[in-house]
C-alpha positions as CSV (number, residue, x, y, z in Angstrom):
1,M,37.2,14.3,7.9
2,N,36.8,12.4,11.1
3,I,37.7,8.7,11.5
4,L,34.0,7.6,11.4
5,T,33.5,9.4,8.1
6,L,36.7,7.8,6.8
7,L,35.7,4.3,7.8
8,Q,32.2,4.8,6.3
9,S,33.7,5.9,3.0
10,V,36.0,2.9,2.6
11,P,33.5,0.6,0.9
12,L,32.5,3.4,-1.4
13,L,36.1,4.2,-2.3
14,L,36.6,0.6,-3.2
15,A,33.5,0.6,-5.3
16,L,34.6,3.8,-7.0
17,A,38.0,2.2,-7.8
18,K,36.3,-0.7,-9.4
19,G,34.1,1.6,-11.5
20,A,30.9,0.6,-9.7
21,L,30.2,4.3,-8.9
22,P,30.4,7.5,-11.0
23,S,33.9,9.1,-10.8
24,V,34.4,12.1,-8.6
25,A,35.3,14.1,-11.7
26,A,32.1,13.0,-13.4
27,L,30.1,14.4,-10.4
28,G,31.8,17.7,-10.9
29,M,33.3,17.9,-7.4
30,G,36.6,17.6,-5.6
31,F,37.5,14.6,-3.4
32,G,36.8,16.4,-0.1
33,Q,33.4,17.7,-1.4
34,W,32.5,14.2,-2.6
35,V,33.3,12.7,0.8
36,T,31.1,15.2,2.6
37,S,28.3,14.5,0.2
38,L,28.3,10.8,1.0
39,P,24.9,9.7,2.4
40,P,24.6,7.5,5.6
41,C,23.4,4.7,3.3
42,R,24.4,1.1,2.8
43,D,23.3,-2.0,0.8
44,F,21.5,-4.4,3.0
45,A,20.2,-8.0,2.4
46,F,17.4,-9.5,4.3
47,E,15.7,-12.8,3.5
48,A,17.1,-12.9,0.0
49,T,15.9,-9.4,-0.8
50,S,18.2,-6.5,-1.5
51,Y,17.6,-3.0,0.0
52,L,19.3,0.3,0.3
53,V,19.1,1.4,4.0
54,C,19.9,4.9,5.2
55,E,20.4,5.4,9.0
56,V,20.0,9.1,10.0
57,D,20.8,10.3,13.5
58,P,18.9,13.6,13.9
59,K,21.7,14.9,16.2
60,R,24.1,14.7,13.1
61,Y,21.7,15.2,10.2
62,A,18.8,17.5,9.3
63,I,15.7,15.8,8.0
64,E,13.4,18.1,6.0
65,L,10.3,17.8,4.0
66,F,9.8,19.4,0.6
67,W,6.8,19.8,-1.7
68,K,6.8,23.1,-3.6
69,D,9.6,25.4,-4.8
70,P,9.8,29.1,-3.8
71,A,7.6,29.9,-6.8
72,G,4.8,27.7,-5.4
73,K,5.2,24.9,-8.0
74,P,5.6,21.3,-6.9
75,F,9.2,20.0,-7.3
76,Q,7.7,17.0,-9.0
77,S,11.0,15.0,-9.0
78,L,13.9,14.3,-6.7
79,H,16.2,15.6,-9.4
80,N,14.4,19.0,-9.4
81,L,14.7,19.1,-5.6
82,H,18.4,18.2,-5.7
83,A,19.1,21.0,-8.3
84,S,17.2,23.5,-6.2
85,Q,19.3,22.7,-3.1
86,Q,22.5,22.9,-5.1
87,A,21.5,26.3,-6.4
88,A,20.9,27.4,-2.8
89,G,24.4,26.2,-1.9
90,R,23.2,23.2,0.1
91,T,24.5,19.6,-0.2
92,M,21.6,17.2,0.0
93,L,23.0,13.8,0.9
94,F,19.9,11.9,-0.3
95,A,16.2,12.3,-1.0
96,I,13.3,9.9,-0.9
97,N,9.6,10.2,-1.7
98,A,7.7,11.0,1.5
99,G,4.2,9.6,1.3
100,M,1.1,9.5,-0.8
101,Y,-0.5,12.3,-2.8
102,H,-3.4,13.3,-4.9
103,P,-3.3,13.5,-8.8
104,N,-2.6,17.3,-8.4
105,L,0.4,16.3,-6.2
106,D,-1.2,17.6,-3.0
107,P,-0.2,15.5,0.0
108,V,-2.8,13.0,1.3
109,G,-3.3,13.7,5.0
110,L,-1.2,15.6,7.4
111,Y,1.7,17.6,5.9
112,V,3.8,20.0,8.0
113,E,6.7,22.0,6.6
114,H,8.9,24.5,8.6
115,G,6.4,24.1,11.5
116,R,3.4,25.2,9.3
117,E,0.5,22.8,8.8
118,V,-0.1,22.8,5.1
119,T,-2.7,20.0,5.0
120,S,-4.6,18.5,7.9
121,A,-4.6,14.9,9.1
122,K,-7.0,12.5,7.5
123,V,-8.8,10.0,9.7
124,G,-11.5,7.4,9.2
125,S,-12.0,4.7,6.6
126,G,-11.3,4.7,2.9
127,S,-9.8,2.6,0.1
128,G,-6.2,1.9,-0.7
129,N,-3.0,1.5,1.4
130,F,-3.3,4.9,3.0
131,S,-6.5,4.0,4.7
132,M,-5.4,0.5,5.9
133,Q,-5.8,1.2,9.6
134,P,-3.8,2.0,11.5
135,N,-1.9,4.4,9.3
136,G,0.6,6.8,10.8
137,I,2.8,9.9,10.8
138,F,6.5,10.4,10.5
139,Y,7.6,13.6,12.1
140,V,10.6,15.6,13.2
141,G,10.6,18.1,16.0
142,G,13.0,19.4,18.7
143,G,15.9,17.6,17.1
144,K,14.1,14.2,17.3
145,A,12.4,11.9,14.8
146,A,9.5,9.6,15.5
147,V,6.8,7.4,13.9
148,R,3.4,7.1,15.6
149,S,0.0,5.8,14.5
150,T,-2.2,8.7,13.4
151,R,-4.6,8.3,16.3
152,D,-1.8,8.3,18.9
153,F,-0.2,11.3,17.3
154,L,-3.5,13.3,17.4
155,R,-4.4,12.2,20.9
156,A,-1.3,13.9,22.3
157,R,0.0,16.0,19.4
158,P,3.6,17.1,19.8
159,P,5.0,20.3,18.3
160,V,6.7,19.4,15.0
161,D,8.9,21.0,12.4
162,Y,8.1,18.5,9.7
163,A,5.5,15.8,9.4
164,T,4.0,13.5,6.8
165,Q,1.1,11.1,7.1
166,S,1.0,7.8,5.1
167,G,-0.2,4.3,5.5
168,P,-0.3,1.7,6.5
169,M,1.9,1.5,9.6
170,L,4.4,-1.4,9.0
171,V,5.3,-2.0,12.7
172,I,3.2,-0.7,15.7
173,D,4.9,-0.9,19.1
174,G,6.9,-4.0,18.0
175,R,4.1,-5.8,16.3
176,L,3.5,-6.2,12.5
177,H,0.4,-4.6,11.1
178,P,-2.5,-7.0,11.8
179,K,-3.7,-7.0,8.2
180,F,-0.4,-8.2,6.7
181,L,-0.4,-11.8,5.4
182,A,2.7,-13.9,5.5
183,D,1.6,-15.7,2.3
184,S,0.6,-12.6,0.4
185,T,1.4,-12.6,-3.3
186,S,1.3,-8.8,-3.7
187,R,4.9,-7.7,-4.4
188,K,6.0,-4.2,-5.2
189,T,9.0,-1.9,-4.8
190,R,8.4,-0.2,-1.5
191,D,10.0,2.5,0.7
192,G,9.4,3.3,4.3
193,V,10.8,4.8,7.5
194,G,11.2,3.6,11.0
195,V,12.8,4.9,14.2
196,R,15.0,2.9,16.5
197,K,15.0,3.1,20.3
198,D,18.2,5.2,20.1
199,G,16.3,7.8,18.1
200,V,17.9,7.0,14.7
201,A,15.6,7.3,11.8
202,V,16.0,4.4,9.3
203,F,14.9,4.8,5.7
204,A,14.7,1.7,3.5
205,I,13.9,1.1,-0.1
206,S,13.7,-2.3,-1.8
207,N,15.8,-2.8,-4.9
208,G,13.2,-5.4,-6.1
209,T,9.7,-6.3,-5.2
210,V,8.6,-7.3,-1.7
211,T,5.4,-8.0,0.2
212,F,4.2,-5.8,3.0
213,H,4.8,-8.6,5.5
214,A,8.4,-9.0,4.5
215,F,9.0,-5.3,4.4
216,A,7.6,-4.9,7.9
217,R,9.8,-7.8,9.2
218,L,12.8,-6.0,7.7
219,F,12.2,-3.0,10.0
220,R,11.3,-4.9,13.1
221,D,13.6,-7.9,12.9
222,A,16.6,-6.6,11.0
223,L,16.7,-2.9,11.6
224,G,15.4,-2.8,15.2
225,C,12.5,-0.4,14.7
226,D,9.5,-0.8,17.0
227,N,7.5,1.6,14.9
228,A,7.8,2.0,11.1
229,L,5.7,3.5,8.4
230,F,5.1,2.6,4.7
231,L,5.8,5.7,2.5
232,D,5.0,4.5,-1.0
233,G,5.2,1.6,-3.5
234,S,5.8,1.1,-7.2
235,I,7.1,4.6,-7.7
236,S,9.4,4.4,-4.7
237,S,12.4,6.6,-5.4
238,L,15.8,7.5,-3.8
239,L,18.3,9.9,-5.1
240,A,21.9,9.9,-3.8
241,P,24.2,11.0,-6.6
242,A,27.5,10.5,-4.6
243,I,26.8,6.8,-4.5
244,G,25.3,6.6,-8.0
245,R,21.7,6.2,-7.0
246,N,19.6,8.4,-9.3
247,D,16.0,7.3,-9.4
248,D,14.1,9.5,-11.8
249,Y,10.4,9.1,-11.3
250,W,8.4,12.3,-12.1
251,D,5.1,13.8,-10.8
252,L,6.0,13.0,-7.2
253,G,4.3,14.8,-4.3
254,P,6.1,15.3,-0.9
255,M,9.7,14.4,-0.6
256,I,12.3,14.0,2.3
257,G,15.7,15.5,2.0
258,V,18.6,14.8,4.3
259,F,21.5,17.2,5.0
260,R,24.6,17.0,7.2
261,K,24.5,19.5,10.1
262,G,27.3,21.9,10.8
């Protein structure tokens, strides 16, 4: 264990000692295995709202997208995804739902997995959050992560290993989405992703309900992301068993899983 990992684990060790987290024994792993399974996540408060924030440096962590298992059936839940990775001998640090999907769990808009485009980008008008223009794409390629508006992405499309389209954009080049209202009364549990100037991908999920305007300000003003994308609301889910986060919504579409490299 390096010193950074040790320092990051101190708050979790204290929480474990106080009984705030499941015991290492209850998770069925040794101490060393538990430490290596700790996600790069922390509790974060902004404007009286509580969030869980996970900061993922693509140089140190692998960010992957998942939809269907090897048999061609949608995973449907973060728990099913976690179990499948365990069976494959992989330690998934955390998983989060990765965008909107149709009733049959097919992704809405662009979805790329292992460099293969599974569904194509969706452009133009429509109803719902996805079509609140501009929407955008979160993608990983060449060891880097980025968020761009859909039109910008398609105008100069980069090679990608993984990509998911969702909407609306929360922050576009340092500015909040123009349709967000500071006095909005629409509050929901929300999750999203942004990318900082240093290339670190920042995932956030609210522990309570929050407006779009407040959620976008979180990414821009508190997390330092000039571009950020809304992933989903109401059914927003995050699974990180090593810190006791076990959201269990079912019938989910695409998901993001994060793993430690090396």
